[in-house]
MDTraj code that builds the backbone (N, CA, C; nanometers):
import mdtraj as md
import numpy as np

residues = "MET ASN GLY LEU GLU GLU GLN TYR ARG LYS PRO GLU GLY ASP ASP GLY ARG LYS ILE LEU LYS HIS MET ASN LYS SER HIS ARG ASN VAL THR GLU TRP GLY LEU ASN ASN ILE PRO ASP SER ASP PRO LYS VAL ILE LEU ASP ALA GLY CYS GLY GLY GLY MET CYS ILE ASN LEU LEU SER HIS ILE TYR PRO ASP THR GLN ILE THR GLY LEU ASP PHE SER SER GLU SER LEU LYS SER THR GLU MET TYR ASN GLU ASN LEU ILE ALA SER GLY HIS LEU HIS THR VAL CYS SER GLU VAL SER ASN VAL PRO PHE ALA ASP GLY THR PHE ASP LEU ILE THR ALA VAL GLU THR TYR PHE PHE TRP PRO ASP GLN GLU HIS ASP VAL ALA GLU LEU VAL ARG VAL LEU ALA PRO ASP GLY ILE LEU CYS ILE VAL SER GLU MET TYR ILE THR SER GLU ASN ARG LYS HIS ILE GLU SER MET ASN GLU ARG TYR ASN MET ASN ILE VAL GLU ASN HIS ILE VAL SER GLU TYR MET SER GLU ALA GLY LEU ASP VAL THR VAL SER THR ASP LYS THR MET ASN TRP ILE THR PHE ILE GLY GLN ARG".split()
xyz = np.array([
    [0.4411, -0.2011, -2.3580],
    [0.5096, -0.1936, -2.2364],
    [0.6243, -0.2982, -2.2391],
    [0.7468, -0.2636, -2.2039],
    [0.8603, -0.3551, -2.2021],
    [0.8648, -0.4195, -2.0759],
    [0.9537, -0.5237, -2.0633],
    [0.9624, -0.5988, -1.9422],
    [1.0010, -0.5204, -1.8247],
    [1.1037, -0.4298, -1.8389],
    [1.1420, -0.3406, -1.7206],
    [1.0224, -0.2637, -1.6636],
    [0.9392, -0.2051, -1.7558],
    [0.8222, -0.1286, -1.6978],
    [0.7353, -0.2130, -1.6224],
    [0.7142, -0.3414, -1.6690],
    [0.6253, -0.4368, -1.6090],
    [0.6658, -0.4680, -1.4606],
    [0.8091, -0.4609, -1.4337],
    [0.8563, -0.4905, -1.3079],
    [0.8030, -0.4074, -1.2031],
    [0.7528, -0.2801, -1.2269],
    [0.7114, -0.2006, -1.1209],
    [0.5820, -0.2550, -1.0652],
    [0.4963, -0.3197, -1.1551],
    [0.3720, -0.3892, -1.1073],
    [0.3966, -0.5156, -1.0337],
    [0.4786, -0.6032, -1.0940],
    [0.5119, -0.7313, -1.0309],
    [0.6623, -0.7666, -1.0510],
    [0.7505, -0.7181, -0.9616],
    [0.8855, -0.7498, -0.9637],
    [0.9250, -0.8917, -0.9675],
    [1.0287, -0.9271, -1.0600],
    [1.0704, -1.0675, -1.0648],
    [1.2138, -1.0567, -1.1107],
    [1.2843, -1.1541, -1.0581],
    [1.4291, -1.1748, -1.1030],
    [1.5265, -1.0660, -1.0647],
    [1.6311, -1.0497, -1.1303],
    [1.7313, -0.9525, -1.1029],
    [1.6861, -0.8204, -1.1143],
    [1.6176, -0.7909, -1.2238],
    [1.5608, -0.6533, -1.2504],
    [1.4627, -0.6284, -1.1442],
    [1.3789, -0.7158, -1.0968],
    [1.2901, -0.6933, -1.0003],
    [1.3492, -0.6580, -0.8609],
    [1.4489, -0.7308, -0.8325],
    [1.5186, -0.6987, -0.7042],
    [1.5851, -0.5530, -0.7038],
    [1.6413, -0.5158, -0.8255],
    [1.6962, -0.3886, -0.8354],
    [1.5844, -0.2771, -0.8171],
    [1.4719, -0.3010, -0.8692],
    [1.3731, -0.2029, -0.8642],
    [1.3130, -0.1983, -0.7113],
    [1.3007, -0.3066, -0.6538],
    [1.2576, -0.3278, -0.5129],
    [1.3503, -0.2335, -0.4224],
    [1.4754, -0.2521, -0.4481],
    [1.5777, -0.1783, -0.3624],
    [1.5701, -0.0328, -0.3922],
    [1.5479, 0.0080, -0.5145],
    [1.5353, 0.1449, -0.5489],
    [1.4025, 0.1989, -0.4993],
    [1.2929, 0.1230, -0.4951],
    [1.1659, 0.1636, -0.4306],
    [1.1837, 0.1952, -0.2928],
    [1.2466, 0.1045, -0.2140],
    [1.2645, 0.1175, -0.0719],
    [1.3248, 0.2577, -0.0424],
    [1.4141, 0.2978, -0.1303],
    [1.4825, 0.4349, -0.1068],
    [1.3850, 0.5521, -0.1598],
    [1.3410, 0.5342, -0.2860],
    [1.2649, 0.6522, -0.3423],
    [1.1328, 0.6695, -0.2840],
    [1.0634, 0.5663, -0.2231],
    [0.9344, 0.5892, -0.1615],
    [0.9331, 0.6122, -0.0152],
    [1.0524, 0.6203, 0.0414],
    [1.0588, 0.6361, 0.1855],
    [0.9987, 0.7683, 0.2413],
    [1.0249, 0.8769, 0.1708],
    [0.9793, 1.0023, 0.2221],
    [0.8213, 1.0161, 0.2072],
    [0.7605, 0.9681, 0.0961],
    [0.6184, 0.9741, 0.0821],
    [0.5617, 0.8744, 0.1887],
    [0.6226, 0.7665, 0.2147],
    [0.5650, 0.6649, 0.3128],
    [0.5599, 0.7204, 0.4536],
    [0.6714, 0.7868, 0.4884],
    [0.6821, 0.8457, 0.6226],
    [0.5732, 0.9472, 0.6366],
    [0.5606, 1.0306, 0.5363],
    [0.4523, 1.1436, 0.5271],
    [0.3168, 1.0806, 0.5314],
    [0.2829, 0.9756, 0.4720],
    [0.1606, 0.9096, 0.4579],
    [0.1230, 0.8465, 0.5976],
    [0.2195, 0.7722, 0.6572],
    [0.1907, 0.7155, 0.7892],
    [0.1698, 0.8186, 0.8886],
    [0.2310, 0.9216, 0.8759],
    [0.2160, 1.0310, 0.9755],
    [0.0723, 1.0942, 0.9818],
    [-0.0008, 1.0603, 0.8690],
    [-0.1415, 1.1086, 0.8640],
    [-0.2422, 1.0172, 0.9256],
    [-0.1931, 0.8972, 0.9755],
    [-0.2821, 0.8066, 1.0413],
    [-0.3206, 0.8577, 1.1820],
    [-0.4487, 0.8563, 1.2080],
    [-0.4890, 0.9077, 1.3510],
    [-0.4200, 0.8257, 1.4615],
    [-0.4082, 0.8954, 1.5800],
    [-0.3572, 0.8169, 1.6879],
    [-0.4392, 0.6957, 1.7153],
    [-0.3554, 0.5732, 1.7247],
    [-0.4329, 0.4503, 1.7474],
    [-0.3330, 0.3496, 1.8043],
    [-0.3769, 0.2322, 1.8388],
    [-0.2917, 0.1300, 1.9032],
    [-0.3331, -0.0012, 1.8429],
    [-0.2950, -0.0139, 1.7097],
    [-0.3257, -0.1466, 1.6409],
    [-0.2419, -0.2609, 1.6972],
    [-0.3061, -0.3717, 1.7037],
    [-0.2348, -0.4897, 1.7448],
    [-0.2038, -0.5810, 1.6335],
    [-0.2798, -0.5658, 1.5161],
    [-0.2540, -0.6489, 1.3987],
    [-0.2625, -0.5620, 1.2765],
    [-0.1590, -0.5625, 1.2020],
    [-0.1443, -0.4826, 1.0901],
    [-0.1322, -0.5559, 0.9590],
    [-0.1960, -0.5194, 0.8548],
    [-0.1621, -0.5669, 0.7213],
    [-0.0980, -0.4613, 0.6308],
    [0.0127, -0.4935, 0.5624],
    [0.0606, -0.3980, 0.4555],
    [0.0273, -0.4670, 0.3268],
    [-0.0652, -0.4180, 0.2552],
    [-0.1121, -0.4690, 0.1273],
    [-0.0291, -0.4127, 0.0165],
    [0.0440, -0.5071, -0.0559],
    [0.1361, -0.4659, -0.1649],
    [0.2670, -0.4147, -0.0928],
    [0.3288, -0.5096, -0.0126],
    [0.4406, -0.4639, 0.0697],
    [0.5711, -0.4396, -0.0056],
    [0.5823, -0.4848, -0.1240],
    [0.7048, -0.4414, -0.2045],
    [0.8202, -0.4869, -0.1447],
    [0.9158, -0.3971, -0.1289],
    [1.0473, -0.4248, -0.0746],
    [1.0630, -0.4264, 0.0819],
    [0.9537, -0.3963, 0.1511],
    [0.9433, -0.4144, 0.2948],
    [0.9709, -0.2945, 0.3772],
    [1.0058, -0.1782, 0.3135],
    [1.0421, -0.0530, 0.3908],
    [0.9258, 0.0016, 0.4704],
    [0.8062, -0.0009, 0.4142],
    [0.6889, 0.0388, 0.4845],
    [0.6692, -0.0387, 0.6149],
    [0.6788, -0.1703, 0.5996],
    [0.6693, -0.2620, 0.7203],
    [0.7763, -0.2263, 0.8327],
    [0.8801, -0.1935, 0.7926],
    [0.9966, -0.1590, 0.8776],
    [0.9568, -0.0399, 0.9559],
    [0.9103, 0.0656, 0.8804],
    [0.8593, 0.1935, 0.9453],
    [0.7454, 0.1589, 1.0414],
    [0.6483, 0.0846, 1.0010],
    [0.5316, 0.0497, 1.0947],
    [0.5848, -0.0175, 1.2204],
    [0.6889, -0.1019, 1.2103],
    [0.7384, -0.1757, 1.3336],
    [0.7984, -0.0786, 1.4224],
    [0.8422, 0.0435, 1.3773],
    [0.9034, 0.1347, 1.4726],
    [0.7945, 0.2307, 1.5335],
    [0.6842, 0.2507, 1.4538],
    [0.5801, 0.3349, 1.5006],
    [0.4939, 0.2565, 1.5931],
    [0.4723, 0.1266, 1.5754],
    [0.3863, 0.0460, 1.6497],
    [0.4677, -0.0818, 1.7072],
    [0.5570, -0.0551, 1.8042],
    [0.6405, -0.1783, 1.8464],
    [0.5460, -0.2877, 1.8994],
    [0.6030, -0.4144, 1.8833],
    [0.5431, -0.5267, 1.9340],
    [0.4135, -0.5671, 1.8626],
    [0.3725, -0.5020, 1.7577],
    [0.2600, -0.5278, 1.6769],
    [0.2832, -0.6426, 1.5820],
    [0.1824, -0.7277, 1.5668],
    [0.1885, -0.8319, 1.4526],
    [0.1624, -0.7741, 1.3231],
    [0.2599, -0.7875, 1.2290],
    [0.2450, -0.7323, 1.0918],
    [0.2350, -0.8462, 0.9900],
    [0.1478, -0.8401, 0.8940],
    [0.1509, -0.9217, 0.7856],
    [0.1850, -0.8478, 0.6597],
    [0.2747, -0.8891, 0.5756],
    [0.2980, -0.8315, 0.4443],
    [0.2373, -0.9171, 0.3298],
    [0.1587, -0.8581, 0.2515],
    [0.0883, -0.9174, 0.1469],
    [0.1292, -0.8674, 0.0170],
    [0.1755, -0.9573, -0.0744],
    [0.2084, -0.9229, -0.2125],
    [0.1853, -1.0363, -0.3107],
    [0.1594, -1.0094, -0.4388],
    [0.1400, -1.1120, -0.5235],
    [0.2668, -1.1494, -0.6064],
    [0.3714, -1.0809, -0.5652],
    [0.5105, -1.1076, -0.6196],
    [0.6016, -1.1838, -0.5064],
    [0.6380, -1.3002, -0.5500],
    [0.7298, -1.3738, -0.4594],
    [0.8600, -1.3051, -0.4316],
    [0.8974, -1.2365, -0.5399],
    [1.0322, -1.1501, -0.5254],
    [1.0053, -1.0452, -0.4212],
    [0.8919, -0.9779, -0.4245],
    [0.8705, -0.8753, -0.3233],
    [0.8678, -0.9274, -0.1797],
    [0.8087, -1.0470, -0.1659],
    [0.8069, -1.1173, -0.0276],
    [0.9451, -1.1544, 0.0143],
    [1.0287, -1.1936, -0.0778],
    [1.1653, -1.2312, -0.0371],
    [1.2392, -1.1048, 0.0065],
    [1.2143, -0.9895, -0.0609],
    [1.2842, -0.8753, -0.0292],
    [1.2340, -0.8169, 0.1028],
    [1.1057, -0.8237, 0.1276],
    [1.0370, -0.7894, 0.2568],
    [1.1024, -0.8651, 0.3678],
    [1.1204, -0.9918, 0.3488],
    [1.1637, -1.0727, 0.4604],
    [1.3234, -1.0462, 0.4828],
    [1.4020, -1.0227, 0.3755],
    [1.5367, -0.9842, 0.3978],
    [1.5524, -0.8502, 0.4660],
    [1.4711, -0.7539, 0.4206],
    [1.4826, -0.6182, 0.4774],
    [1.4270, -0.6192, 0.6246],
    [1.3573, -0.7141, 0.6675],
    [1.3004, -0.7096, 0.8020],
    [1.3417, -0.8494, 0.8781],
    [1.4631, -0.8885, 0.8560],
    [1.5073, -1.0238, 0.9213],
    [1.4766, -1.0292, 1.0672],
    [1.4937, -0.9119, 1.1257],
    [1.4705, -0.9154, 1.2799],
    [1.3297, -0.9276, 1.3196],
    [1.2363, -0.8750, 1.2392],
    [1.0991, -0.8995, 1.2620],
    [1.0491, -1.0449, 1.2314],
    [1.1068, -1.1041, 1.1322],
    [1.0842, -1.2404, 1.1009],
    [1.1271, -1.3260, 1.2161],
    [1.2533, -1.2972, 1.2602],
    [1.3132, -1.3867, 1.3708],
    [1.2424, -1.3717, 1.4993],
    [1.1854, -1.2523, 1.5278],
    [1.1239, -1.2301, 1.6562],
    [0.9747, -1.2829, 1.6407],
    [0.9160, -1.3225, 1.5259],
    [0.7886, -1.3654, 1.5154],
    [0.6821, -1.2500, 1.5042],
    [0.7302, -1.1224, 1.4693],
    [0.6321, -1.0142, 1.4611],
    [0.5969, -0.9849, 1.3090],
    [0.6499, -1.0648, 1.2094],
    [0.6182, -1.0474, 1.0853],
    [0.6066, -1.1821, 1.0097],
    [0.5058, -1.1994, 0.9373],
    [0.4980, -1.3111, 0.8392],
    [0.4408, -1.2508, 0.7152],
    [0.4676, -1.3186, 0.6049],
    [0.4298, -1.2764, 0.4621],
    [0.3314, -1.3795, 0.4090],
    [0.2593, -1.3226, 0.3144],
    [0.1572, -1.3994, 0.2483],
    [0.1533, -1.3620, 0.0888],
    [0.1588, -1.4632, 0.0086],
    [0.1586, -1.4436, -0.1391],
    [0.0109, -1.4472, -0.1832],
    [-0.0406, -1.3280, -0.2090],
    [-0.1775, -1.3313, -0.2577],
    [-0.2081, -1.2075, -0.3236],
    [-0.3107, -1.1978, -0.4110],
    [-0.3568, -1.0763, -0.4708],
    [-0.4595, -1.0064, -0.3801],
    [-0.4585, -0.8755, -0.3954],
    [-0.5457, -0.7951, -0.3026],
    [-0.6938, -0.8240, -0.3206],
    [-0.7223, -0.8837, -0.4493],
    [-0.8534, -0.9096, -0.4789],
    [-0.9194, -1.0243, -0.3978],
    [-0.8352, -1.1009, -0.3344],
    [-0.8790, -1.2248, -0.2583],
    [-0.7914, -1.2327, -0.1396],
    [-0.8135, -1.1442, -0.0437],
    [-0.7261, -1.1554, 0.0801],
    [-0.7553, -1.2805, 0.1667],
    [-0.6661, -1.3609, 0.1963],
    [-0.6930, -1.4873, 0.2539],
    [-0.6932, -1.4779, 0.4065],
    [-0.7852, -1.3955, 0.4612],
    [-0.8064, -1.3814, 0.6113],
    [-0.9483, -1.3414, 0.6309],
    [-0.9892, -1.3856, 0.7612],
    [-1.1351, -1.3686, 0.7920],
    [-1.1702, -1.2288, 0.8121],
    [-1.3023, -1.1985, 0.8001],
    [-1.3594, -1.0757, 0.8317],
    [-1.3131, -1.0175, 0.9544],
    [-1.2764, -0.8876, 0.9559],
    [-1.2475, -0.8133, 1.0780],
    [-1.1130, -0.8441, 1.1405],
    [-1.0179, -0.8991, 1.0596],
    [-0.8896, -0.9480, 1.1124],
    [-0.7897, -0.8460, 1.1604],
    [-0.7743, -0.7252, 1.0796],
    [-0.6746, -0.6222, 1.1080],
    [-0.7238, -0.4902, 1.1569],
    [-0.6514, -0.4323, 1.2557],
    [-0.6829, -0.3107, 1.3058],
    [-0.6384, -0.1940, 1.2182],
    [-0.5258, -0.2169, 1.1431],
    [-0.4644, -0.1142, 1.0578],
    [-0.4374, -0.1800, 0.9237],
    [-0.4673, -0.1313, 0.8115],
    [-0.4289, -0.1740, 0.6764],
    [-0.3583, -0.0514, 0.6063],
    [-0.2369, -0.0753, 0.5543],
    [-0.1743, 0.0240, 0.4781],
    [-0.1502, -0.0246, 0.3402],
    [-0.1634, 0.0655, 0.2428],
    [-0.1418, 0.0346, 0.0978],
    [-0.0653, 0.1503, 0.0426],
    [0.0696, 0.1383, 0.0170],
    [0.1488, 0.2525, -0.0130],
    [0.2003, 0.2397, -0.1578],
    [0.1756, 0.3242, -0.2390],
    [0.2189, 0.3111, -0.3916],
    [0.1728, 0.1863, -0.4506],
    [0.0536, 0.1572, -0.4345],
    [0.0089, 0.0240, -0.5022],
    [-0.1284, 0.0274, -0.5472],
    [-0.2211, 0.1262, -0.5026],
    [-0.3644, 0.0985, -0.5419],
    [-0.3829, 0.1104, -0.6936],
    [-0.2935, 0.1825, -0.7609],
    [-0.3120, 0.2037, -0.9026],
    [-0.2780, 0.0872, -0.9854],
    [-0.2274, -0.0219, -0.9185],
    [-0.2046, -0.1434, -0.9898],
    [-0.3063, -0.2533, -0.9626],
    [-0.4076, -0.2173, -0.8708],
    [-0.5086, -0.3186, -0.8418],
    [-0.5952, -0.3463, -0.9560],
    [-0.6307, -0.4692, -0.9796],
    [-0.7120, -0.5014, -1.1154],
    [-0.8565, -0.4453, -1.1058],
    [-0.9174, -0.4403, -0.9941],
    [-1.0459, -0.3900, -0.9798],
    [-1.0637, -0.3043, -0.8472],
    [-1.0376, -0.1777, -0.8604],
    [-1.0163, -0.0861, -0.7427],
    [-1.1383, -0.0962, -0.6588],
    [-1.2576, -0.0840, -0.7102],
    [-1.3787, -0.0767, -0.6245],
    [-1.3981, -0.2075, -0.5488],
    [-1.3775, -0.3163, -0.6085],
    [-1.3846, -0.4495, -0.5470],
    [-1.2710, -0.4592, -0.4477],
    [-1.1523, -0.4234, -0.4882],
    [-1.0444, -0.4507, -0.3999],
    [-1.0412, -0.3579, -0.2785],
    [-1.0851, -0.2364, -0.2913],
    [-1.0995, -0.1523, -0.1676],
    [-1.1938, -0.2213, -0.0664],
    [-1.3106, -0.2781, -0.1227],
    [-1.4071, -0.3363, -0.0358],
    [-1.3563, -0.4673, 0.0125],
    [-1.2610, -0.5437, -0.0554],
    [-1.2065, -0.6587, 0.0018],
    [-1.1116, -0.6239, 0.1281],
    [-1.0310, -0.5185, 0.1155],
    [-0.9644, -0.4760, 0.2298],
    [-1.0441, -0.4302, 0.3429],
    [-1.1496, -0.3579, 0.3196],
    [-1.2443, -0.3252, 0.4184],
    [-1.3042, -0.4454, 0.4902],
    [-1.3309, -0.5493, 0.4090],
    [-1.3851, -0.6714, 0.4678],
    [-1.2949, -0.7263, 0.5835],
    [-1.1750, -0.7234, 0.5702],
    [-1.0756, -0.7887, 0.6732],
    [-1.0368, -0.6752, 0.7748],
    [-1.0951, -0.5517, 0.7727],
    [-1.0701, -0.4438, 0.8598],
    [-1.1588, -0.4595, 0.9882],
    [-1.1026, -0.4519, 1.1033],
    [-1.1761, -0.4694, 1.2360],
    [-1.2663, -0.3446, 1.2545],
    [-1.3711, -0.3620, 1.3441],
    [-1.4410, -0.2508, 1.3889],
    [-1.3479, -0.1366, 1.4340],
    [-1.3783, -0.0150, 1.4019],
    [-1.2903, 0.0936, 1.4252],
    [-1.1550, 0.0885, 1.3738],
    [-1.1326, 0.0032, 1.2821],
    [-1.0064, -0.0097, 1.2110],
    [-0.9803, 0.0954, 1.1081],
    [-0.8565, 0.1118, 1.0649],
    [-0.8191, 0.2268, 0.9730],
    [-0.7526, 0.1663, 0.8487],
    [-0.7997, 0.2182, 0.7331],
    [-0.7312, 0.1891, 0.6005],
    [-0.6694, 0.3039, 0.5509],
    [-0.5388, 0.3020, 0.5184],
    [-0.4555, 0.4059, 0.4827],
    [-0.4000, 0.3780, 0.3463],
    [-0.4338, 0.4607, 0.2460],
    [-0.3873, 0.4433, 0.1094],
    [-0.3083, 0.5585, 0.0789],
    [-0.1856, 0.5383, 0.0260],
    [-0.0863, 0.6586, 0.0025],
    [-0.0328, 0.6460, -0.1404],
    [-0.0327, 0.7521, -0.2060],
    [0.0302, 0.7652, -0.3419],
    [0.1095, 0.8856, -0.3629],
    [0.2253, 0.8849, -0.4256],
    [0.3081, 0.9925, -0.4502],
    [0.2667, 1.0729, -0.5670],
    [0.1503, 1.0428, -0.6191],
    [0.1069, 1.1192, -0.7420],
    [-0.0559, 1.1140, -0.7465],
    [-0.1168, 1.2284, -0.7764],
    [-0.2558, 1.2412, -0.7917],
    [-0.2833, 1.3348, -0.9114],
    [-0.4001, 1.3214, -0.9728],
    [-0.4332, 1.4003, -1.0846],
    [-0.4658, 1.5419, -1.0485],
    [-0.4044, 1.6341, -1.1186],
    [-0.4300, 1.7740, -1.1189],
    [-0.4564, 1.8240, -1.2592],
    [-0.5111, 1.9486, -1.2784],
    [-0.5310, 1.9983, -1.4150],
    [-0.3945, 2.0150, -1.4756],
    [-0.2871, 2.0446, -1.4004],
    [-0.1521, 2.0584, -1.4651],
    [-0.0911, 1.9372, -1.5061],
    [-0.1140, 1.8265, -1.4315],
    [-0.0362, 1.6983, -1.4651],
    [-0.1135, 1.5867, -1.5288],
    [-0.2268, 1.6159, -1.5575],
    [-0.3292, 1.5220, -1.6072],
    [-0.2681, 1.4418, -1.7334],
    [-0.2130, 1.5107, -1.8286],
    [-0.1627, 1.4412, -1.9468],
    [-0.0406, 1.3542, -1.9162],
    [0.0491, 1.4094, -1.8134],
    [0.1543, 1.3326, -1.7733],
    [0.1134, 1.2048, -1.7017],
    [0.0163, 1.2132, -1.6165],
    [-0.0353, 1.0954, -1.5424],
    [-0.1066, 0.9911, -1.6484],
    [-0.1688, 1.0435, -1.7520],
    [-0.2244, 0.9448, -1.8485],
    [-0.1179, 0.8805, -1.9137],
    [-0.0139, 0.9495, -1.9456],
    [0.1065, 0.8862, -2.0118],
    [0.1698, 0.7891, -1.9171],
    [0.1758, 0.8137, -1.7854],
    [0.2311, 0.7122, -1.6881],
    [0.1436, 0.5941, -1.6792],
    [0.0146, 0.6174, -1.6766],
    [-0.0775, 0.5084, -1.6657],
    [-0.0742, 0.4056, -1.7841],
    [-0.0503, 0.4647, -1.8980],
    [-0.0302, 0.3832, -2.0217],
    [0.1050, 0.3098, -2.0253],
    [0.2019, 0.3838, -1.9930],
    [0.3389, 0.3256, -1.9909],
    [0.3549, 0.2114, -1.8952],
    [0.3050, 0.2254, -1.7712],
    [0.3286, 0.1296, -1.6697],
    [0.2078, 0.0433, -1.6308],
    [0.1089, 0.0468, -1.7204],
    [-0.0074, -0.0260, -1.6993],
    [-0.0790, 0.0029, -1.5629],
    [-0.0780, 0.1271, -1.5292],
    [-0.1384, 0.1771, -1.3957],
    [-0.2711, 0.2323, -1.4231],
    [-0.3441, 0.2657, -1.3219],
    [-0.4624, 0.3328, -1.3099],
    [-0.4799, 0.4332, -1.2006],
    [-0.3944, 0.5414, -1.2025],
    [-0.4303, 0.6547, -1.1141],
    [-0.5550, 0.7204, -1.1551],
    [-0.6429, 0.7364, -1.0532],
    [-0.7806, 0.7904, -1.0802],
    [-0.7966, 0.9262, -1.0101],
    [-0.8948, 0.9850, -1.0303],
    [-0.9356, 1.1133, -0.9630],
    [-0.9554, 1.0810, -0.8154],
    [-0.9169, 1.1720, -0.7401],
    [-0.9209, 1.1535, -0.5917],
    [-1.0574, 1.1182, -0.5411],
    [-1.1613, 1.1832, -0.6053],
    [-1.2947, 1.1555, -0.5506],
    [-1.3384, 1.0082, -0.5713],
    [-1.2867, 0.9426, -0.6739],
    [-1.3160, 0.8049, -0.7003],
    [-1.2692, 0.7190, -0.5891],
    [-1.1406, 0.7243, -0.5518],
    [-1.0940, 0.6546, -0.4341],
    [-1.1711, 0.6734, -0.3188],
    [-1.1888, 0.7999, -0.2869],
    [-1.2749, 0.8313, -0.1687],
    [-1.4114, 0.7644, -0.1693],
    [-1.4796, 0.7645, -0.2917],
    [-1.6130, 0.7039, -0.3047],
    [-1.6068, 0.5615, -0.2855],
    [-1.5015, 0.4896, -0.3395],
    [-1.4911, 0.3547, -0.3104],
    [-1.4865, 0.3169, -0.1665],
    [-1.3988, 0.4023, -0.0839],
    [-1.3824, 0.3743, 0.0526],
    [-1.5143, 0.4041, 0.1274],
    [-1.5794, 0.5022, 0.0822],
    [-1.7055, 0.5435, 0.1524],
    [-1.8115, 0.4361, 0.1239],
    [-1.8283, 0.3902, 0.0070],
    [-1.9295, 0.2950, -0.0278],
    [-1.8973, 0.1590, 0.0437],
    [-1.7773, 0.1422, 0.0871],
    [-1.7399, 0.0150, 0.1538],
    [-1.7646, 0.0263, 0.3048],
    [-1.8015, 0.1484, 0.3547],
    [-1.8470, 0.1641, 0.4854],
    [-1.7484, 0.2498, 0.5684],
    [-1.6622, 0.3230, 0.5153],
    [-1.5563, 0.3994, 0.5918],
    [-1.5908, 0.5489, 0.5886],
    [-1.5511, 0.6174, 0.6997],
    [-1.5472, 0.7563, 0.6990],
    [-1.3973, 0.8113, 0.6526],
    [-1.4179, 0.8861, 0.5464],
    [-1.2894, 0.9202, 0.4732],
    [-1.2448, 1.0522, 0.4808],
    [-1.1159, 1.0650, 0.5156],
    [-1.0464, 1.2078, 0.5013],
    [-0.9308, 1.1993, 0.4135],
    [-0.8961, 1.2949, 0.3381],
    [-0.7950, 1.3160, 0.2435],
    [-0.6968, 1.4234, 0.2777],
    [-0.5744, 1.3784, 0.2832],
    [-0.4567, 1.4897, 0.3041],
    [-0.3753, 1.4853, 0.1819],
    [-0.3405, 1.6034, 0.1404],
    [-0.2468, 1.6270, 0.0297],
    [-0.1242, 1.7105, 0.0541],
    [-0.0176, 1.6849, -0.0099],
    [0.1022, 1.7815, -0.0064],
    [0.1129, 1.8185, -0.1398],
    [0.0532, 1.9447, -0.1685],
    [0.0456, 2.0051, -0.3011],
    [0.1802, 2.0305, -0.3630],
    [0.2750, 2.0605, -0.2831],
    [0.4119, 2.0958, -0.3358],
    [0.4801, 1.9648, -0.3845],
    [0.4406, 1.8477, -0.3366],
    [0.5020, 1.7236, -0.3721],
    [0.4047, 1.6365, -0.4587],
    [0.2770, 1.6766, -0.4542],
    [0.1817, 1.5996, -0.5297],
    [0.1546, 1.4684, -0.4670],
    [0.1576, 1.4690, -0.3298],
    [0.1342, 1.3329, -0.2525],
    [-0.0036, 1.3445, -0.1982],
    [-0.0653, 1.2264, -0.1849],
    [-0.1949, 1.2155, -0.1256],
    [-0.2106, 1.0929, -0.0329],
    [-0.2941, 1.1138, 0.0730],
    [-0.3207, 0.9963, 0.1651],
    [-0.4705, 0.9967, 0.1820],
    [-0.5272, 0.8764, 0.1572],
    [-0.6625, 0.8571, 0.2009],
    [-0.6770, 0.7770, 0.3222],
    [-0.7416, 0.8366, 0.4295],
    [-0.7617, 0.7593, 0.5542],
    [-0.9127, 0.7250, 0.5593],
    [-0.9477, 0.5977, 0.5808],
    [-1.0726, 0.5565, 0.6032],
    [-1.0821, 0.4815, 0.7268],
    [-1.1860, 0.5155, 0.8088],
    [-1.2046, 0.4596, 0.9475],
    [-1.3455, 0.4074, 0.9596],
    [-1.3533, 0.2908, 1.0166],
    [-1.4875, 0.2322, 1.0413],
    [-1.5512, 0.2916, 1.1559],
])
top = md.Topology()
chain = top.add_chain()
for i, resn in enumerate(residues, 1):
    res = top.add_residue(resn, chain, resSeq=i)
    for name in ("N", "CA", "C"):
        top.add_atom(name, md.element.get_by_symbol(name[0]), res)
traj = md.Trajectory(xyz[None], top)
């Protein structure tokens, strides 16, 4: 894996900034679709895990005005991009960012009403543990929303295996993600757009 391909996992420097800008554009449609699958709710405190370039946070701020949002990422470059993309939310006090891995979220149990994770679960080092860690900080009746623009089918399996190897990713079978969420205590529903190969996992306490 060369340096550029590693940037998708942890953006850094000039190349990282370019990729974050690209991801804000290229992931917008699947993010809008994924967030649209979230059940009607009125979250007061939101965590965007793996916030990347900040586009998802911007969308969340329009769906849920006046909500307190935290952007979490282990890339300092991603957090800078998130803050620049959402300068108005920073200025108004509705957004703050935290540099941390998803494996050890630095918040108390039950902190967040809604947690989103868009185009990121396949980079988590220990998916079973990391799903459980997000559920730990999810409030009673809270919602965890995991979105991916790619899931395994019989037709694309070899392509995804190649992508996993090339980008050091771990896209897994849909039932595995669902099982991790269920085992962590969530009621899980799965939505797919088969024409686009998009998937959303919704877990509710």
